[in-house]
C-alpha positions in Angstrom: -33.7 -59.8 -30.5 -34.5 -61.2 -34.0 -37.5 -59.0 -34.4 -40.1 -59.6 -37.1 -41.7 -56.6 -38.8 -45.4 -56.0 -38.1 -47.8 -57.6 -40.5 -51.2 -56.2 -41.2 -54.2 -56.1 -43.5 -57.1 -53.7 -43.1 -56.0 -52.9 -39.5 -54.0 -49.7 -38.9 -52.1 -49.2 -35.7 -53.0 -45.9 -34.1 -50.9 -46.1 -31.0 -49.3 -48.5 -28.5 -48.8 -48.1 -24.7 -46.3 -50.5 -23.0 -47.9 -50.0 -19.6 -44.8 -48.6 -18.0 -42.8 -51.8 -18.6 -45.5 -54.1 -17.4 -47.1 -55.0 -20.7 -48.3 -58.4 -19.7 -52.0 -58.1 -20.3 -54.3 -60.9 -19.1 -57.8 -61.7 -20.3 -59.6 -58.6 -19.1 -60.3 -55.3 -20.8 -63.0 -52.9 -19.8 -63.9 -49.4 -20.9 -65.4 -46.7 -18.7 -66.9 -43.4 -19.8 -66.5 -41.0 -16.9 -68.9 -38.3 -15.7 -66.6 -35.6 -17.3 -66.5 -37.4 -20.6 -63.2 -39.2 -20.4 -62.7 -42.7 -21.6 -60.6 -45.0 -19.3 -59.5 -48.4 -20.3 -58.9 -51.0 -17.6 -56.5 -53.9 -18.2 -56.0 -57.0 -16.1 -52.5 -58.5 -15.9 -51.4 -62.1 -16.8 -49.3 -62.4 -13.6 -47.8 -60.5 -10.7 -46.5 -58.0 -9.7 -49.2 -55.8 -11.1 -52.9 -56.0 -10.3 -54.7 -53.8 -12.9 -53.8 -50.8 -15.0 -55.9 -48.0 -16.3 -55.1 -45.9 -19.3 -56.9 -42.8 -20.5 -57.8 -43.4 -24.2 -59.9 -40.3 -24.7 -57.4 -39.4 -27.4 -56.6 -42.9 -28.9 -53.5 -41.5 -30.6 -52.1 -40.5 -27.3 -53.0 -42.9 -24.5 -51.9 -41.9 -21.0 -51.4 -43.9 -17.8 -53.9 -43.2 -15.1 -53.3 -45.8 -12.3 -51.3 -49.0 -12.0 -51.9 -51.1 -8.9 -49.9 -53.9 -7.2 -50.9 -57.4 -6.0 -50.3 -58.3 -2.4 -47.9 -61.2 -3.3 -46.6 -63.2 -6.2 -48.8 -66.3 -5.7 -52.0 -64.4 -6.9 -52.9 -62.9 -10.2 -55.8 -60.8 -11.5 -56.2 -62.4 -14.9 -59.7 -61.0 -15.6 -61.8 -57.9 -15.0 -65.0 -56.3 -16.1 -66.3 -52.7 -16.0 -70.0 -51.7 -15.5 -70.6 -48.0 -15.2 -68.5 -46.8 -12.2 -67.9 -50.3 -10.9 -64.8 -52.4 -11.6 -64.7 -56.1 -10.7 -61.3 -57.9 -10.6 -60.8 -61.6 -10.4 -58.2 -63.0 -8.0 -56.8 -66.5 -8.6 -54.0 -68.0 -6.6 -51.2 -70.3 -7.9 -52.4 -73.2 -5.7 -55.4 -74.0 -3.5 -55.7 -72.7 0.0 -54.2 -69.3 -0.5 -55.7 -65.8 -0.3 -56.9 -63.4 -1.7 -59.1 -65.7 -3.9 -62.4 -64.5 -5.4 -63.1 -61.1 -6.7 -62.8 -57.5 -5.6 -65.3 -54.7 -6.4 -64.0 -51.2 -6.8 -65.6 -47.8 -7.0 -64.0 -46.1 -10.0 -66.1 -42.9 -10.1 -62.8 -41.2 -9.5 -60.5 -43.0 -11.9 -57.3 -41.6 -10.3 -58.4 -43.1 -6.9 -60.0 -46.6 -7.4 -61.5 -47.6 -4.0 -62.2 -51.3 -3.1 -65.6 -51.5 -1.6 -65.9 -55.3 -1.1 -64.1 -58.6 -1.6 -66.1 -61.7 -2.4 -64.1 -64.6 -0.9 -64.1 -67.9 -2.7 -60.9 -69.3 -1.1 -60.8 -72.8 0.4 -58.8 -76.0 0.7 -59.5 -77.0 -3.0 -60.1 -73.5 -4.4 -57.7 -71.2 -6.4 -60.4 -68.5 -6.5 -61.8 -66.8 -9.6 -60.4 -66.9 -13.1 -63.0 -65.1 -15.2 -65.8 -62.5 -14.7 -68.9 -61.4 -16.6 -70.9 -58.5 -15.3 -73.0 -56.5 -17.8 -76.4 -55.7 -16.2 -75.6 -54.3 -12.8 -77.5 -57.1 -11.1 -75.6 -60.4 -11.3 -71.9 -61.3 -11.7 -71.2 -64.6 -13.4 -68.0 -65.9 -12.0 -65.7 -68.8 -13.0 -64.5 -69.8 -9.6 -63.8 -72.5 -6.9 -65.3 -72.3 -3.5 -64.6 -73.2 0.1 -67.3 -75.8 0.1 -66.6 -77.3 -3.4 -64.4 -80.4 -3.5 -63.6 -81.6 -7.0 -63.0 -85.3 -7.7 -59.9 -84.2 -9.7 -58.2 -81.0 -8.7 -58.1 -79.9 -12.3 -61.9 -79.6 -12.2 -61.9 -77.0 -9.5 -63.8 -74.1 -11.1 -67.5 -73.8 -12.0 -70.2 -71.2 -12.6 -71.2 -69.1 -9.6 -74.0 -66.5 -9.9 -73.4 -63.6 -7.5 -76.1 -61.1 -6.6 -74.5 -57.6 -7.0 -77.6 -55.5 -6.1 -75.5 -54.2 -3.1 -72.0 -54.2 -4.5 -70.7 -53.7 -1.0 -72.1 -57.0 0.1 -72.2 -59.5 -2.8 -74.1 -62.7 -2.2 -74.2 -66.0 -3.9 -77.4 -66.6 -5.8 -76.7 -70.0 -7.5 -74.1 -72.3 -9.0 -73.7 -74.9 -11.7 -71.0 -77.4 -12.4 -70.6 -80.3 -14.9 -72.2 -83.3 -13.2 -69.7 -85.9 -12.2 -66.9 -83.4 -11.4 -67.7 -82.9 -7.7 -67.1 -85.3 -4.8 -70.6 -86.6 -3.9 -72.1 -86.4 -7.4 -74.2 -89.3 -8.4 -73.1 -89.1 -12.0 -69.8 -90.8 -12.9 -66.7 -88.8 -13.3 -65.8 -87.8 -16.9 -63.1 -89.7 -18.7 -59.9 -87.8 -18.7 -58.5 -86.4 -22.0 -55.1 -87.4 -23.5 -54.0 -83.8 -22.9 -55.8 -83.3 -19.6 -56.5 -79.6 -19.0 -59.5 -80.1 -16.7 -63.3 -80.3 -16.8 -63.9 -76.8 -15.5 -65.4 -73.6 -16.6 -63.5 -70.9 -18.4 -65.9 -68.3 -19.8 -69.7 -67.9 -19.1 -71.7 -65.3 -21.0 -75.2 -64.2 -20.0 -77.0 -61.4 -22.0 -79.8 -59.2 -20.5 -82.1 -59.8 -23.5 -81.8 -63.6 -22.9 -81.5 -63.7 -19.2 -82.5 -67.3 -18.8 -79.5 -68.7 -20.7 -75.8 -69.1 -19.9 -73.3 -69.8 -22.7 -70.2 -71.6 -21.5 -66.7 -72.6 -22.6 -66.1 -75.6 -20.3 -62.4 -76.4 -21.2 -62.3 -80.2 -21.6 -66.1 -80.4 -21.2 -66.8 -78.6 -24.5 -69.4 -75.9 -25.3 -72.4 -75.9 -22.9 -75.7 -74.1 -22.8 -77.4 -73.9 -19.4 -80.9 -72.9 -18.4 -80.6 -70.3 -15.6 -84.3 -69.2 -15.4 -84.1 -70.5 -11.8 -80.9 -68.9 -10.6 -80.8 -71.2 -7.6 -81.2 -74.4 -9.7 -79.6 -74.1 -13.2 -79.9 -77.1 -15.5 -77.9 -78.1 -18.6 -79.7 -77.7 -22.0 -77.0 -79.1 -24.2 -73.3 -79.9 -24.5 -71.2 -80.1 -27.6 -68.0 -82.0 -26.9 -65.7 -82.4 -29.8 -62.7 -83.6 -27.9 -61.5 -86.1 -28.4 -60.7 -86.3 -31.3 -59.7 -82.6 -31.0 -57.6 -81.5 -28.1 -59.5 -79.8 -25.2 -59.7 -76.3 -23.8 -63.0 -74.8 -25.0 -62.7 -71.2 -24.0 -65.5 -68.8 -25.1 -69.1 -69.4 -26.3 -70.5 -66.3 -28.1 -74.2 -66.5 -29.1 -75.4 -64.4 -32.1 -79.1 -64.4 -31.3 -80.5 -62.8 -34.4 -78.8 -65.4 -36.6 -79.3 -68.5 -34.4 -75.5 -69.0 -34.3 -72.9 -69.5 -31.7 -69.2 -68.8 -32.1 -67.0 -71.0 -29.9 -63.2 -70.6 -29.4 -60.7 -73.1 -28.1 -57.5 -71.9 -26.5 -54.0 -72.9 -27.6 -52.1 -73.8 -24.4 -48.9 -75.4 -25.5 -46.0 -73.4 -27.0 -44.6 -76.5 -28.7 -47.7 -76.8 -30.8 -48.5 -80.3 -29.6 -52.2 -79.3 -29.0 -52.6 -78.0 -32.6 -55.1 -77.2 -34.1 -57.0 -74.8 -31.8 -59.9 -73.4 -33.7 -62.9 -71.2 -33.6 -66.1 -73.1 -34.4 -69.4 -71.9 -35.9 -72.5 -73.7 -34.6 -76.1 -73.6 -35.6 -78.2 -73.2 -32.4 -81.7 -72.9 -33.8 -82.4 -75.8 -31.5 -80.5 -75.0 -28.4 -80.9 -78.5 -27.2 -78.9 -79.7 -30.2 -76.2 -77.3 -31.4 -74.6 -78.4 -34.7 -71.1 -77.4 -35.9 -71.3 -76.0 -39.4 -67.9 -74.5 -40.0 -64.7 -73.2 -38.5 -62.9 -69.9 -39.0 -59.8 -70.3 -41.2 -56.5 -70.3 -39.2 -53.4 -68.4 -40.4 -51.0 -70.8 -42.1 -49.8 -73.2 -39.5 -46.5 -74.0 -41.4 -45.5 -70.4 -40.9 -46.7 -69.6 -37.4 -46.0 -72.9 -35.6 -42.3 -72.3 -36.1 -42.5 -68.9 -34.4 -41.9 -68.1 -30.7 -44.9 -68.4 -28.4 -48.3 -70.2 -28.8 -50.2 -70.5 -32.0 -53.9 -70.9 -32.3 -57.2 -69.4 -31.2 -57.9 -67.8 -27.8 -60.2 -64.9 -26.9 -63.0 -63.3 -28.8 -64.6 -59.8 -28.6 -67.8 -60.9 -26.9 -70.4 -58.3 -28.0 -70.7 -57.0 -24.4 -74.2 -55.4 -24.1 -72.7 -52.2 -22.9 -72.8 -48.6 -24.2 -69.0 -48.7 -24.8 -69.0 -52.0 -26.7 -69.3 -52.7 -30.4 -71.7 -55.5 -31.4 -71.8 -57.4 -34.7 -73.3 -60.6 -35.8 -71.1 -60.8 -38.9 -67.6 -59.6 -37.8 -65.7 -61.8 -35.4 -62.7 -60.4 -33.7 -60.3 -63.0 -32.2 -56.8 -63.3 -30.8 -54.4 -66.0 -31.9 -51.3 -65.4 -29.8 -48.3 -65.3 -32.2 -50.9 -65.2 -35.0 -51.9 -61.8 -33.7 -55.4 -60.3 -34.0 -57.7 -61.7 -36.7 -61.1 -60.5 -38.0 -63.4 -62.8 -39.9 -66.6 -62.1 -41.8 -69.2 -64.8 -41.2 -72.0 -63.3 -43.4 -72.0 -66.7 -44.9 -71.6 -68.9 -41.8 -70.7 -71.9 -44.0 -67.8 -70.0 -45.6 -66.2 -67.6 -43.1 -63.6 -65.3 -44.6 -60.6 -63.5 -43.0 -60.9 -59.8 -43.8 -58.3 -58.2 -41.5 -55.3 -59.1 -39.3 -52.6 -57.4 -37.3 -49.4 -59.1 -36.0 -47.2 -56.6 -34.2 -43.4 -56.7 -34.0 -42.1 -59.1 -31.4 -42.4 -57.7 -28.0 -40.5 -60.2 -25.9 -37.0 -61.7 -26.6 -38.0 -65.3 -25.7 -41.8 -65.3 -26.2 -42.1 -63.1 -29.3 -45.6 -61.8 -29.7 -48.7 -63.2 -27.9 -51.9 -61.2 -28.5 -54.1 -62.3 -25.6 -57.3 -60.4 -25.6 -59.4 -58.0 -27.7 -62.1 -55.4 -27.0 -63.9 -53.3 -29.7 -65.5 -50.1 -28.7 -68.8 -48.6 -29.9 -66.9 -46.5 -32.4 -65.2 -49.5 -34.0 -61.8 -48.9 -32.4 -60.0 -52.1 -31.6 -58.0 -52.6 -28.4 -55.7 -55.6 -28.2 -53.3 -56.6 -25.4 -50.1 -58.7 -25.4 -49.6 -61.5 -22.9 -46.0 -60.8 -22.0 -44.6 -57.4 -22.9 -46.3 -55.5 -25.7 -49.0 -53.8 -23.6 -51.9 -52.1 -25.3 -52.4 -51.7 -29.0 -55.1 -49.4 -30.4 -56.1 -50.1 -34.0 -58.6 -48.9 -36.6 -60.4 -51.3 -38.8 -60.6 -50.5 -42.5 -63.3 -52.8 -43.9 
């Protein structure tokens, strides 16, 4: 393998764990503090055969495998997970509609060595691939990117929407509400949206809901753009605003991260083509003083495209650290941590939102002979330690920020 040396600025690698040869991390990282004071990191996998992996990171210089579980078959993946206290929620998405398991599983992880599934919320159906992403930070409601047995999209690419699930009894989750972009479901009175040149679907990717603003959902809706939804009535959500900048830019809006104290929203798109034909994929800064009319005011600077587009793997924006309102999560309204696939992990300072500046980066050595390096997701703990995962082979990287 023609391996590039690691590149870094103000990020120091503390340790790496290759997850016992299954270093294909998905878009889910969650951190648990156990009753006996240990710190356990849970990692979703990009694809089969593994379901989720847990690693003891109590000593970040010496991470140790705890558990690694298997999926029931190769046509399902557990791309996303979330941890709340001693509960682990894992999303299950199938390779095509009509298969099972599809939805999400809830696990009791009070004994990390023996995770115990206590329920499965089934969202399978003839048009459903199940759940892609999860958000669960208050112990009350899970916000799920999913299809459903009773949801028929006009276009199969539009198969996933926002479902609100009551988790007050985690052994018996119940749907509390749902919202989809009007026009995307069979039977909608609104006209179907016009397809994009690079058609990746008018469906939900991420939805974030924060307990101190419980009546708002902030969404990355792929080809539908960035959307803010009023969920004050969980059974009847309504759209407040939508910023759709594609076209002219290619689609795949991924994550919408509100910064409430500054009336800002950080929105990432995802690079989805390894040939670079969907370049550029950016992170946008929006002014949301008026949530009914968000305004783009700047973008985070990308690494130099002429250098990274020629490398193996995708290049461009992807996941963000989402300031999860949890005891184990770091929160900042000035430092933005993002993953950029072969561009590695990047940290930007947006103290001046009109002039964001890159202050740190880390691009590890190539982990996969054909795919190179593809940093997929990032989580920052309350102590400022940074956890990043690779999409194909590199596993878990633990880093220290020096700014």
